[in-house]
C-alpha positions in Angstrom: 7.6 -46.7 -28.4 5.8 -43.7 -28.4 3.5 -43.0 -31.5 3.3 -39.7 -33.2 0.4 -38.2 -31.4 2.3 -38.6 -28.1 5.5 -37.1 -29.2 3.5 -34.0 -30.6 1.7 -33.6 -27.3 5.0 -33.8 -25.5 7.0 -31.5 -27.7 4.0 -29.0 -27.4 3.9 -29.0 -23.9 7.7 -28.8 -23.4 7.4 -25.6 -26.1 4.8 -24.4 -23.8 6.5 -24.8 -20.6 9.5 -22.9 -21.9 7.4 -20.2 -23.1 5.8 -19.9 -19.5 9.2 -20.2 -17.9 10.5 -17.3 -20.0 7.3 -15.1 -19.3 7.8 -15.5 -15.5 11.3 -14.7 -15.8 10.6 -11.6 -18.0 8.0 -10.5 -15.5 10.3 -11.0 -12.3 13.1 -9.0 -14.0 11.0 -6.0 -14.9 9.3 -6.2 -11.4 12.7 -6.2 -9.9 13.9 -3.1 -11.9 10.4 -1.3 -11.0 11.0 -2.0 -7.5 14.5 -1.0 -7.4 13.6 2.4 -9.1 10.8 3.0 -6.6 13.1 2.0 -3.5 16.1 4.0 -4.9 14.6 7.3 -6.0 11.4 7.6 -3.8 11.2 5.5 -0.4 14.9 5.1 0.2 15.7 8.8 1.0 12.5 9.2 2.7 13.4 6.4 5.0 16.8 7.8 5.6 15.3 11.1 6.4 12.9 9.5 8.9 15.7 7.6 10.6 18.4 10.4 10.7 16.5 13.6 10.3 18.9 14.7 7.5 16.7 16.9 5.4 20.0 17.6 2.9 20.0 14.0 1.8 16.4 14.3 0.3 16.4 14.6 -3.4 16.0 18.2 -4.5 13.2 18.3 -7.1 12.3 21.7 -8.6 9.4 21.4 -10.5 9.0 23.7 -13.5 5.2 24.5 -14.3 
């Protein structure tokens, strides 16, 4: 049978493992959102333009200074 110290270590490691797993999941989620934004807003239209030559497909960004 396990004593109290062994149970405390086991449950502590279990909680730390769940926290680490959650942290990795959050990092992966926000990395995916960032990569999706960069691809759809910046790189996607540029690659499409390089392949097709269709300049009208590029986003029309008018910067007001």
